[in-house]
C-alpha positions in Angstrom: -0.1 -0.4 -0.3 1.3 3.2 -0.5 1.4 6.1 2.4 -0.3 9.4 2.5 -2.7 9.7 -1.1 -5.4 7.8 -2.4 -3.4 6.9 -6.3 -6.6 6.2 -8.0 -8.1 9.7 -8.3 -5.2 10.2 -10.3 -4.0 7.0 -11.7 -6.7 6.7 -14.9 -8.9 4.2 -12.3 -11.9 4.5 -11.3 -11.5 5.5 -7.5 -12.0 4.4 -3.8 -12.7 5.4 -0.7 -11.1 5.1 2.6 -12.3 2.7 5.6 -10.5 1.5 8.4 -11.9 0.8 12.3 -10.5 3.7 14.7 -11.6 1.6 17.6 -8.8 -0.9 16.8 -9.9 -3.1 13.9 -8.8 -2.1 10.6 -10.4 -2.4 6.7 -9.4 -0.3 4.5 -10.4 0.8 1.0 -7.1 2.3 -1.3 -6.9 1.4 -5.1 -2.5 1.5 -6.0 -1.5 2.7 -9.5 0.7 -0.4 -11.0 1.6 -1.5 -14.3 0.1 -4.4 -16.0 2.3 -7.5 -16.4 2.3 -8.5 -19.9 1.6 -12.0 -18.5 -2.0 -10.6 -18.9 -3.1 -11.0 -22.1 -6.8 -9.8 -23.4 -9.1 -12.1 -22.7 -9.8 -15.4 -25.0 -11.6 -15.5 -27.7 -13.5 -18.4 -27.0 -14.8 -16.1 -24.0 -18.6 -16.0 -25.1 -19.9 -12.9 -24.6 -22.9 -12.9 -21.7 -26.2 -13.1 -22.8 -28.8 -10.3 -23.0 -31.0 -12.1 -20.2 -30.4 -10.4 -16.9 -31.1 -13.2 -14.4 -28.9 -16.8 -14.3 -29.7 -19.8 -15.9 -29.9 -22.5 -13.6 -26.9 -24.6 -14.3 -28.0 -27.9 -16.3 -27.9 -29.5 -12.6 -30.7 -27.3 -11.4 -28.4 -26.6 -8.2 -27.8 -22.9 -8.2 -25.1 -20.9 -9.7 -22.2 -20.3 -7.4 -19.6 -17.2 -7.6 -16.9 -15.7 -6.0 -17.1 -11.7 -4.9 -13.6 -10.4 -5.1 -13.4 -7.4 -2.1 -10.7 -6.2 -0.2 -12.8 -4.6 2.7 -12.5 -6.1 6.7 -13.2 -5.0 10.3 -16.7 -3.7 10.1 -17.0 -2.9 6.9 -15.9 -6.5 6.1 -18.5 -7.6 8.6 -21.5 -5.7 6.8 -20.2 -7.0 3.1 -20.7 -10.4 4.7 -24.4 -10.0 6.0 -25.1 -8.4 2.7 -24.0 -11.7 1.1 -25.8 -13.6 3.5 -28.6 -11.8 2.8 -28.4 -12.1 -0.9 -28.1 -15.9 -0.4 -31.6 -16.1 1.2 -33.0 -14.3 -0.5 -33.5 -16.2 -3.8 -32.1 -19.3 -5.1 -30.6 -19.2 -8.5 -27.6 -17.7 -7.1 -25.0 -18.2 -4.4 -22.2 -15.9 -3.0 -19.3 -17.3 -2.1 -17.2 -13.7 -0.5 -13.7 -13.4 -0.8 -12.2 -11.2 1.4 -8.8 -9.6 0.8 -6.5 -7.7 3.2 -7.3 -4.1 0.1 -8.1 -3.6 -2.3 -4.4 -3.6 -3.7 -4.0 -7.1 -2.8 -7.9 -8.0 -4.7 -6.5 -6.2 -7.8 -2.7 -8.4 -8.3 -4.3 -11.6 -6.9 -6.9 -10.5 -10.0 -4.6 -9.9 -12.2 -3.0 -13.1 -12.0 -6.5 -15.1 -12.0 -7.3 -13.2 -15.2 -3.3 -14.7 -16.1 -4.4 -17.9 -15.6 -7.5 -17.8 -17.1 -9.5 -18.4 -13.6 -11.5 -15.8 -12.2 -13.8 -14.8 -10.1 -17.1 -13.7 -11.0 -17.4 -10.4 -9.5 -14.9 -8.4 -7.8 -15.2 -4.9 -5.7 -12.1 -3.4 -7.8 -12.0 -1.4 -11.2 -9.0 -0.3 -14.1 -9.9 2.1 -16.6 -6.6 0.6 -18.3 -7.9 -2.9 -18.3 -11.3 -2.2 -19.3 -9.7 -0.7 -22.1 -7.3 -3.8 -22.8 -10.6 -5.9 -22.0 -10.0 -7.2 -19.1 -13.5 -6.7 -18.0 -17.3 -7.3 -19.5 -19.4 -4.8 -20.9 -22.8 -4.7 -18.2 -24.9 -2.6 -21.7 -26.6 -5.7 -22.5 -27.3 -7.1 -18.9 -28.4 -3.1 -18.2 -30.8 -3.2 -20.9 -32.2 -6.2 -19.9 -33.4 -5.6 -16.0 -36.8 -3.4 -15.9 -35.5 -2.8 -12.5 -32.4 -1.0 -12.6 -33.5 2.7 -13.2 -29.8 4.1 -14.6 -32.3 7.5 -14.1 -32.7 6.9 -10.0 -28.7 6.6 -9.7 -26.0 9.0 -7.9 -25.4 9.9 -11.9 -21.9 11.3 -11.4 -21.5 7.9 -9.8 -22.8 6.3 -12.1 -20.7 7.9 -15.0 -17.7 7.3 -13.5 -18.2 3.6 -13.8 -18.0 4.0 -18.4 -15.4 3.6 -20.0 -15.6 4.6 -24.1 -19.4 5.2 -23.9 -19.9 2.5 -22.3 -20.6 1.0 -18.4 -18.0 -1.5 -17.1 -18.1 -0.5 -13.6 -21.7 -0.6 -11.4 -21.5 1.8 -8.2 -21.6 0.2 -5.2 -21.2 2.8 -2.7 -19.4 6.5 -2.3 -17.2 8.1 -0.6 -16.3 12.2 0.2 -13.8 13.6 2.2 -15.6 15.5 4.7 -15.1 17.3 8.3 -15.1 15.8 11.7 -15.3 18.3 14.9 -15.4 18.1 18.4 -18.5 19.6 19.4 -16.3 20.7 22.8 -14.1 22.3 21.4 -16.2 24.9 19.7 -18.6 24.9 22.6 -15.9 26.5 24.6 -14.8 28.6 22.2 -18.2 29.8 21.0 -17.5 29.0 17.3 -20.6 28.1 15.5 -19.6 25.3 12.8 -22.8 26.6 10.4 -20.6 30.0 10.2 -17.2 28.1 8.6 -18.4 28.5 5.4 -14.6 29.5 3.9 -11.8 27.8 4.7 -10.7 31.7 6.0 -13.1 31.2 8.4 -12.0 27.4 9.3 -8.5 28.8 9.3 -9.7 31.4 12.2 -11.5 29.4 14.4 -8.9 26.5 14.3 -6.6 29.6 15.7 -8.8 30.5 18.3 -8.9 26.7 19.4 -5.0 26.0 19.4 -3.7 26.4 23.1 0.0 26.0 22.8 2.4 25.8 26.0 6.1 27.4 26.2 5.9 28.4 22.0 4.7 24.7 21.5 1.1 23.8 20.6 -0.2 21.0 22.7 -3.6 21.3 21.2 -4.5 21.6 17.7 -6.8 24.1 15.7 -7.3 21.2 13.0 -5.7 18.2 11.2 -5.5 17.3 7.7 -4.7 14.2 6.4 -1.3 13.3 5.3 -1.7 13.5 1.0 -2.3 15.3 -1.9 -5.8 14.6 -1.5 -7.5 17.5 0.9 -4.8 19.7 -0.4 -6.8 19.2 -4.2 -10.0 18.8 -2.8 -9.4 22.8 -1.3 -8.1 24.3 -4.7 -10.9 22.4 -6.7 -13.4 24.6 -4.3 -11.0 27.6 -5.2 -11.7 26.6 -9.3 -8.4 25.1 -10.2 -7.7 22.5 -12.1 -5.4 20.3 -12.6 -5.1 20.2 -16.5 -6.0 22.8 -19.2 -9.6 22.6 -21.1 -7.8 20.6 -24.3 -6.1 18.8 -22.0 -2.9 19.4 -23.0 -1.1 21.4 -19.9 -1.1 20.3 -16.5 -1.7 23.2 -14.5 -1.2 22.6 -10.8 1.3 25.7 -10.4 -1.3 28.1 -11.2 -2.0 30.7 -8.6 -5.4 29.2 -7.0 -2.8 26.2 -6.1 0.0 28.0 -5.2 -2.3 30.2 -3.2 -3.9 27.3 -1.4 -1.5 25.5 -0.8 1.0 28.2 0.5 -2.4 29.0 2.7 -1.6 25.0 3.9 2.0 25.3 4.6 1.6 28.4 6.6 -0.5 26.7 9.5 0.8 24.0 10.0 4.2 25.2 9.8 4.4 28.8 10.9 0.9 29.6 12.6 1.0 25.9 14.1 -2.3 25.3 14.8 -2.8 22.6 12.2 -1.1 19.3 11.8 -0.4 16.2 9.7 1.2 13.1 11.2 3.0 11.1 8.3 5.0 7.6 7.8 4.4 4.3 9.8 2.9 1.2 8.5 0.0 1.7 6.4 -2.8 3.6 7.6 -1.2 4.5 10.9 -1.4 8.3 10.6 -5.2 8.2 9.7 -4.8 6.6 12.8 -3.7 8.8 14.8 -5.1 11.2 13.2 -8.5 10.4 14.8 -6.9 9.5 17.9 -5.8 13.0 18.2 -9.7 14.2 17.6 -10.8 10.9 19.5 -8.7 11.5 22.4 -8.9 16.0 22.8 -5.9 16.6 21.4 -7.1 17.8 18.5 -10.3 20.1 17.7 -11.4 18.4 14.4 -10.2 16.9 11.0 -10.7 16.8 7.4 -11.4 12.5 6.9 -13.5 9.9 4.9 -17.6 9.7 4.8 -17.0 6.0 5.9 -15.2 6.3 8.9 -19.2 7.8 10.3 -19.5 3.3 11.1 -16.9 3.8 13.6 -16.9 7.0 15.6 -18.3 8.1 18.5 -20.7 11.0 17.3 -22.1 12.0 20.8 -18.1 14.0 21.1 -17.7 14.9 17.5 -20.0 16.0 15.1 -19.7 15.6 10.5 -20.2 19.0 8.2 -18.9 19.6 5.0 -15.6 21.5 3.2 -16.1 24.7 3.3 -15.3 27.1 0.4 -12.9 30.1 0.1 -14.1 33.6 -0.2 -15.4 35.3 -3.5 -15.4 32.0 -4.9 -18.7 29.9 -3.6 -19.4 26.1 -1.9 -16.9 24.5 -1.3 -16.0 21.2 -4.5 -14.5 17.8 -3.7 -14.3 15.4 -5.2 -17.0 12.1 -4.2 -15.9 9.0 -5.9 -17.6 6.1 -6.2 -16.5 2.2 -5.4 -17.0 0.1 -8.0 -17.4 -3.2 -9.3 -17.0 -5.0 -12.5 -16.9 -8.9 -14.3 -14.1 -9.8 -14.8 -14.6 -10.7 -18.8 -13.4 -14.4 -18.5 -15.9 -15.0 -16.4 -19.1 -17.0 -18.2 -22.2 -15.9 -19.6 -24.1 -17.9 -17.3 -21.4 -16.0 -14.3 -22.0 -12.4 -15.6 -25.3 -12.6 -15.1 -25.1 -14.3 -11.5 -22.7 -11.4 -10.7 -24.6 -8.7 -12.8 -28.1 -10.1 -9.9 -26.0 -9.5 -7.0 -24.8 -6.3 -7.9 -28.7 -4.9 -8.9 -28.9 -6.6 -5.4 -26.5 -4.7 -3.7 -27.3 -1.9 -5.1 -31.3 -1.9 -4.6 -32.8 1.5 -2.5 -33.2 -0.5 0.8 -30.1 -1.6 0.7 -27.5 0.9 -0.6 -29.4 3.3 2.3 -29.0 0.3 4.7 -25.7 0.5 3.4 -25.3 3.9 4.2 -26.4 3.8 7.5 -23.7 1.1 8.8 -20.9 2.7 7.1 -21.1 5.9 6.7 -20.6 5.7 3.0 -22.6 7.7 0.2 -26.2 5.2 -1.2 -25.9 5.4 -5.2 -29.3 5.4 -5.4 -31.1 8.4 -5.3 -34.8 6.8 -4.0 -32.5 5.9 -0.7 -33.4 9.3 0.8 -36.9 7.8 1.1 -36.4 5.2 2.1 -38.8 5.1 6.0 -35.5 3.4 7.5 -33.7 6.1 6.4 -35.7 8.8 7.1 -35.7 8.1 10.4 -32.2 7.2 11.1 -31.1 10.9 9.4 -33.5 12.9 11.8 -31.2 11.2 14.8 -28.1 11.0 12.7 -27.7 14.1 11.0 -23.9 13.5 10.2 -24.8 11.0 7.6 -26.5 13.1 4.9 -23.6 15.7 4.5 -22.0 13.5 2.7 -25.5 13.1 0.5 -24.7 16.9 0.3 -21.8 17.1 0.0 -22.0 15.0 -3.3 -24.5 17.2 -4.8 -22.2 19.9 -5.5 -18.6 17.5 -5.7 -15.8 17.5 -8.5 -15.6 14.1 -10.2 -12.2 12.1 -9.9 -9.4 13.3 -12.1 -8.6 10.5 -15.0 -4.6 11.0 -14.8 -3.7 10.1 -18.7 -0.1 9.0 -17.4 -1.3 6.8 -15.7 -0.3 8.0 -12.1 2.6 9.8 -12.9 0.5 13.3 -12.1 -0.4 11.8 -9.2 3.1 10.3 -8.1 4.4 14.1 -8.6 1.9 16.3 -6.1 2.6 13.4 -3.6 5.8 14.7 -3.8 5.1 18.1 -4.0 2.4 17.1 -1.2 4.9 15.8 1.5 7.7 19.0 0.4 5.3 21.1 1.4 3.4 19.5 4.3 6.3 17.7 6.1 9.1 19.8 5.0 8.4 23.5 4.8 9.3 24.4 1.3 7.0 27.2 -0.1 4.1 25.0 -2.3 5.5 28.1 -5.8 8.7 26.3 -5.8 7.5 22.1 -4.5 4.8 23.0 -7.3 6.9 24.5 -9.8 8.6 21.0 -9.9 5.9 19.0 -9.5 4.7 20.9 -12.5 7.9 20.2 -14.6 7.8 16.8 -14.1 4.0 16.1 -14.7 4.2 18.3 -18.1 6.9 15.7 -18.8 4.9 12.5 -18.6 1.9 14.1 -20.4 3.9 15.0 -23.3 5.3 11.8 -23.8 1.4 10.7 -23.9 0.0 13.3 -25.6 2.8 14.1 -28.5 
């Protein structure tokens, strides 16, 4: 696993969110960039496309069709996935799903890579890779969707559904969504007379963080805010300021524009000069993430920026949630909202593909996507989930569940990196320079732009 960044948002792959168990367990979501090995050839020409029928035919023996579903989830999130699989198997007698859990999404893709090479693939995977889809390693779902009158494309959160399209074809389906939101200690805000509803800009948040910060002997003992290590939070803030990664024609890397430099320089000052914010970095795996959450939960910081998926493990008697802010004179925040997607390997048999599609559509039914959202904090993928009676009742008692949904309505789509992750790599280095090494943002971003532009030129020229 790579540290401090979610390369999926910048690697030409469909993005995946993060999930972990603050109370001690661990389950994470991260799609790492990697190079396809030559062993992964194109799908066998002998493998026929799935039938247009959306209902899996029973095996010749009359037994249900058994399929494997690979997913890189553990802890609380993994337990919820197991429960959903069991509920699906009990709900009908045509398909039996055998869930195969991996440590994380990196491991899922690595094992899938080997499975494709050996012509022994699972029928369903909670993973997506646009590069692989273009090479034909995943099956198109258009015919299966067209044959299912209950699919109702218009009911899906459109930005999530669109993220699963590759060259106009629906190759992946959104199982749930994620976005980075703000969690804050209610007592810290109350003690300092801060109304969270007033923090609609980063400028206002910076002032509030300064007010809440406590220092002794010139050393900060209580931080006003803790962004998460990596470029993602700062890129969200850049999007909210109107910045972009590429020019409209896609030929120029624009990460050294004023919007980028001003935003990243502000974070550098908050962290290193004002010392009202702190970055935890390094360690094993997601150790830095745990430390950030622990600071807030144990009363060492007033708040942090984290995943909507944290909600399943946070104590909302202590913390509350709010949307990411925008900037003065610009408008509301526009952080990225990403779909966690699933696909069907093209080498699965038509019978298996139909069975996998039946499992996916069950998971995405309004009441099921609503239930998943309530139990995990991730975003439901169907708009009608908001009308689910159980969800309505839950949101009245747990208002934090609606924050990711509200933010997703004005969120940015994840960037698809035409260089296969090289732009993201350059941003990772630049973020470390700013967040850890106190390098001026202009210097770090101009160096990153030069590297990224060189990689982009190789692709576009």
